[in-house]
C-alpha positions, 0 to 999 in steps of 0.5 A: 553454158554453165560447165562446172569446174571439178569438185575438188577441195583444191579447185574450190579453194582456187575459185574462192581466191580468184574468179577468173582463169586464163588458159592457152592451148594448141591442138589439131582437129580433122575437118573431113580429111583436112587437118587444122591446128587451132591455137588460142587463148581463153579467159573464163569468169565463174560465179560464186557457185563455180559456174561459168558466167563469162567466156572470152576466146581467141582461137585461130585455126590454120590449115596443115599439110600432112608433114606439118602435124605435131600430134598423131593419134588413131581416130576411133569411130 
C-alpha cells in the first residue's frame, strides 16, 4: 500500500514539516440493503518521498435503522 498524497506545493510543504497525519471521519455504507455508519480515526505516516509507510486505524461500524441515516444520496450502478 503506497498511496501518494496529491502533488501540490502546499501538500509537499506540509509533508516536509510533519511526516504524520491524523484524520477523523464518519460515513455511511450499504451492506446489501442494510445501512451502517462507520466512524473512526486514522493516523498515517509517510516516508521522505511522500509514500504512506504506516497506517493505524480505529473504525467502528454501527447498524442503522432507515430513520437514523444522516447522509442520503442516490446509488449509481
